[in-house]
C-alpha positions as CSV (number, residue, x, y, z in Angstrom):
1,M,93.8,103.8,101.6
2,T,91.6,101.1,100.5
3,N,90.6,98.3,103.0
4,S,90.5,95.4,100.4
5,F,93.2,93.1,98.2
6,T,93.2,90.6,95.6
7,M,95.5,87.7,95.6
8,I,95.8,84.3,94.0
9,I,96.2,81.0,94.5
10,A,96.8,78.4,92.3
11,G,95.5,80.4,89.6
12,I,92.3,81.1,91.4
13,D,91.7,85.1,92.3
14,M,89.3,86.4,95.2
15,T,89.2,89.4,96.6
16,I,89.0,90.3,100.6
17,T,87.4,93.4,101.5
18,F,87.4,94.3,105.2
19,N,85.6,97.2,107.6
20,H,89.1,97.5,109.7
21,S,91.9,99.1,107.7
22,R,94.7,97.9,110.6
23,L,93.1,94.1,109.7
24,C,93.6,94.9,105.9
25,Q,96.7,96.1,106.5
26,L,98.1,93.4,108.8
27,L,96.6,90.5,106.4
28,S,97.6,92.0,103.0
29,Q,101.6,92.2,104.5
30,R,100.9,88.0,105.6
31,Y,100.0,87.4,102.0
32,S,102.1,89.4,100.3
33,T,103.5,86.9,98.2
34,F,99.9,86.3,96.9
35,L,98.8,89.2,95.8
36,T,97.8,90.4,92.7
37,Q,95.7,92.7,90.4
38,S,93.8,91.0,88.5
39,T,90.1,91.0,88.9
40,A,88.6,88.4,91.0
41,E,85.6,86.2,90.6
42,F,85.2,85.6,94.2
43,N,84.9,88.2,96.6
44,I,85.0,87.6,100.6
45,Q,83.9,90.7,102.9
46,V,85.4,90.4,106.6
47,T,83.8,92.4,109.3
48,W,84.8,92.9,112.7
49,E,83.9,94.3,115.3
50,K,86.4,94.9,118.2
51,T,86.4,93.3,121.5
52,S,87.4,93.7,125.3
53,Q,86.7,90.1,125.2
54,T,89.8,87.6,125.4
55,G,89.9,83.9,124.6
56,D,91.1,81.9,122.0
57,F,90.1,81.1,118.5
58,I,87.7,78.8,119.0
59,L,87.6,76.2,115.5
60,P,84.2,76.7,113.9
61,E,81.8,73.6,113.1
62,F,80.4,73.5,109.4
63,T,76.9,73.3,108.1
64,F,76.4,72.3,104.5
65,T,73.2,73.8,102.8
66,D,72.5,72.8,98.9
67,Y,74.7,76.5,97.8
68,G,77.1,76.9,100.2
69,I,78.3,76.7,104.0
70,H,77.6,78.0,107.0
71,L,80.8,78.2,109.5
72,A,80.0,79.1,112.9
73,S,81.9,79.6,116.7
74,P,81.8,82.0,119.5
75,G,82.4,85.1,118.4
76,Y,82.9,83.8,114.3
77,T,80.2,83.2,111.4
78,G,80.6,83.1,108.6
79,F,78.9,82.1,105.2
80,I,80.7,81.0,101.8
81,D,78.1,80.8,99.2
82,F,78.8,79.1,95.9
83,T,76.5,80.3,93.4
84,S,76.9,83.7,93.6
85,H,80.9,83.4,94.2
86,R,81.2,85.3,97.7
87,A,81.6,84.8,101.5
88,D,81.0,86.8,104.6
89,L,83.5,86.5,107.7
90,E,81.8,88.4,111.2
91,I,84.3,88.3,114.1
92,M,83.6,89.8,117.0
93,I,87.2,88.5,118.8
94,S,90.0,90.0,120.1
95,T,92.4,88.4,117.9
96,P,91.0,88.6,114.6
97,V,94.0,87.7,112.1
98,E,94.1,84.0,112.8
99,A,90.6,83.9,112.6
100,V,90.4,85.4,109.0
101,D,93.5,83.4,108.0
102,Y,91.6,79.9,109.0
103,F,88.4,81.4,107.0
104,L,91.1,82.3,103.6
105,R,92.1,78.4,104.1
106,V,88.8,77.1,104.1
107,V,87.6,79.1,101.1
108,S,90.9,78.3,99.2
109,A,90.6,74.7,99.6
110,L,87.0,74.4,98.1
111,L,87.8,76.6,95.6
112,I,90.9,75.0,94.5
113,F,88.5,71.7,94.7
114,E,85.7,73.2,92.4
115,A,88.7,73.5,90.1
116,S,89.4,69.8,89.9
117,G,92.9,70.5,92.6
118,I,92.9,69.7,96.4
119,M,94.6,71.2,99.0
120,V,96.4,69.2,101.3
121,H,98.9,69.9,104.8
122,G,102.3,69.1,103.2
123,A,105.5,70.4,102.1
124,G,106.8,70.2,98.3
125,I,109.5,70.2,97.6
126,L,111.2,70.0,93.8
127,H,114.5,67.6,94.0
128,K,116.6,66.9,90.7
129,G,113.7,67.8,88.7
130,K,111.3,65.5,90.3
131,G,108.0,66.4,92.4
132,Y,107.9,64.8,96.5
133,L,105.1,65.4,98.2
134,F,105.3,64.9,102.2
135,F,102.5,65.2,104.3
136,G,101.6,64.4,107.8
137,H,100.4,66.0,111.1
138,S,102.1,68.4,112.3
139,G,104.9,67.9,114.2
140,S,105.9,64.8,111.8
141,G,108.7,66.8,110.1
142,K,107.4,68.6,107.1
143,T,109.1,71.3,107.8
144,T,112.7,69.5,109.0
145,V,112.6,67.8,106.0
146,S,112.5,70.9,103.8
147,K,114.7,72.8,106.2
148,V,117.5,69.7,105.0
149,S,116.8,69.9,101.5
150,V,118.9,72.8,101.3
151,N,119.9,72.6,97.4
152,D,116.7,71.6,96.2
153,I,113.6,74.0,95.9
154,V,111.2,73.8,98.4
155,L,107.5,74.5,97.2
156,N,106.0,75.1,100.8
157,D,106.2,73.3,104.3
158,D,102.3,73.6,105.4
159,L,100.4,73.9,102.6
160,V,100.5,71.9,98.6
161,V,97.9,72.7,95.7
162,L,98.0,69.8,93.0
163,M,95.8,70.8,90.4
């Protein structure tokens, strides 16, 4: 079994390769609706070193360079390199799924921005042929408006990409 998968978000393909097969399996199931067989231009390497330390994932601090972005917090180091079209994430925490998910959201948002788009924290709904975007902080009602829109097409109730 291969320890990688390719996914496509808003027309942007990225291949994620893991050093740990179970983590690859968990995340490929999580992103199953985004999986593709196409060849990606952007590659992400995820290295997870199992640890017995407990503790929640802490949002990393960002440091910007001329060609990329460093992300760092305890047990979490990532780098996104736009010149080589790759990113690397090294994690040493007991709960890696949330950490990888966060990193993939950051990479996706930046690649979408590079492609003249934007990713917003919001709910997207198609109603009578028109698109509506509801955005706001967590708890402001995005999921609720999605749930009550039973006769409409709900694009997403968390993240929406505008191209």
